[in-house]
C-alpha positions, 0 to 999 in steps of 0.5 A: 883255477890258474885261468879264473885268477888270471881272469880277476887280475885282468878285470881288476887292472881293467877297472883301475885303468877306467877309474884312472880315466874318469878322474880329471888330472890337471894337465901339467900333472898327466906326465908324472910317474909313479902317480897314485890317485885316491878315490874322490870321497875317500874316507880316513881310517881313524878318528882324531881328537885333541885335548888341551894339556899345557900352556907355555908363555908369559907369567909372574916371573917372565914376559915373552914378545912376539914368539919366533918359532917353537921346537920340542926336544925328547923330554918334552922341554918346550923352546920358544924363540922371542922375536922382540927380546932376541932370546930363546926361552926353555920351558919343562914339560910341566909348563914351568919356567926353566931358563932362557939361551942368548941374548941381543947382540952380534957376539957368539950366542947373540941375536938380532933377529927372530931367533928361530929353534930347531931340535934335531937329534941331540942338538938345539939349532937356533938360527938367526936370520938378521946375521945368516948364522945358527947357533948349535947347543947341546941339549944335554948340558944347554951349553953352546958347542958352536956358531956357524956363519952361513951366509952362502959364499960365491953366489954370484958365481953360480949361474943363475943366483946372480940377482938373488938373495937368501930368503930362508933355510931349512936345517938338514943337520950341523953340516947340512943346510937347504937355503931358499934363494928369492928374487928382489920384489921389484914393483912398477914402473916397468923394470927389466928385473920385474917379474910377475911370476917369482919362484925361489931356487933351492940348494944345499949349503954346507956349515962353511956357506959354501953352496953346492952349485946344483939346484935341488929344484925351484918353487913357484914363490907367488904371482902378481896381479896388475892393475891401473890405479889412478892412471898408474899401472900397479902390482900386488901379490896375493895368495888365491893366485897359488904358490907352492909349499914344501914339507922335509920329514926327518928321514929327509924326503921332500914333499912339494905341492901347489896350493891350487890342487891336491897334488903332493910330489915326493923328492929326496934330498938331491931334487930327485923326483920319487912319486906322487899322490893325488886327491880329486877334491871339489874346487870352489869357484873364484869370486871377486865379491867374496874375495872383497869380503874377507878379512884377508883383504880387508885393507883399503888398498887391496879392496881398491886394487881388486875392484880394478883388476881385469877379470880375466886375471883373476883365478877360475877357483879358490886354492885347495892347500894352505899349509903343509908340515910333518910329525916325528913319525914322517907322516904329512899333515896338510891344511886343505881350505874350506868355505870359512877363511879362518878354519882349515881341515886338516888331513893326515897321511902317511908317506904314500899318501894314504888318508889317515885322519881328518879334522877342522882347526882354526887358522888362528891356532897356528901348528908348529910341531908334532911329536911324541903324541902331542900337537904344539900350537902357537895362539892368542890367550883369549882374555889377555891377548898375549901368545902362548904356546899350547900342548895338545894331547893327540888321540887317534 
């Protein structure tokens, strides 16, 4: 019996290795450790459906400008940033308007640009990109607890960050932020700072704006194409060239993927690599004609540019991934590209990358938050054209 068991185990290992050899993994990922490769035609273990439940937005007593993000607390109150009025609107779970926080200005609890709400534990964080400042509120009383100026200090003294600027933050807690730094986009004519490939660098920053000098990692931000238009050399960043996306779970696991492949890498909060998983999905060959007919590249200047780009500079395939986010159960939600530029095919994965569910979703209904069995989106009302937040019940 023992001999039989050993033979079965050996055959299983041999078959597993043979299967992995059949899967063509992109060369630059082949040395990854702890890599799980899933079957090409894997099927989800669940079905998933969405039932529209409530809407949150402008009404008879309140008018909301362009929405600058959305957050939800444990009692299902909805917080919506207003990029035009520089305040944060609060709705009850039943859709009724409750109150607002903040006002335009530069004093405590005042905002000048895109106040973006985030809920972590029992606090509401509102980040003002214009002032590089974060205001923290108590969710119990909605009173302001403190304002933190998180403009990174001594950036120029950190090797490799001398010419970078703060392009975004991700809130970890009330003492720690992940800061993203980018290079200025300097176009032609030739300039010593010009780069055709741009990376953003990620560092941890404390609530006083002090940067931890140890870089967590850098992410591919975008690539550029070059072309000669009317005798002048020009460059343009276009999303079909690929870039890297990132998502962070509530328990601080960081997932990173390049949009050109369905390969997702996991890191801890200090940037130490943990594991990866790969889905060998079919890629679609890139077509210049298809790009010229897409709404994404509808502007005349972009079309003229695309027509002049040398074929050797164009990618071989269209991107595979579009977006990635997480829910309150630390699952990954990954949007994969389809033949229709207006629709994504979303994959719901557990922390090890196992496929739980899959569904199509219009890109115009942007998924903002997934918590407590609900999915919240920002989308335009079909009749008024005004943005609104919509809550859907998830049935899985």
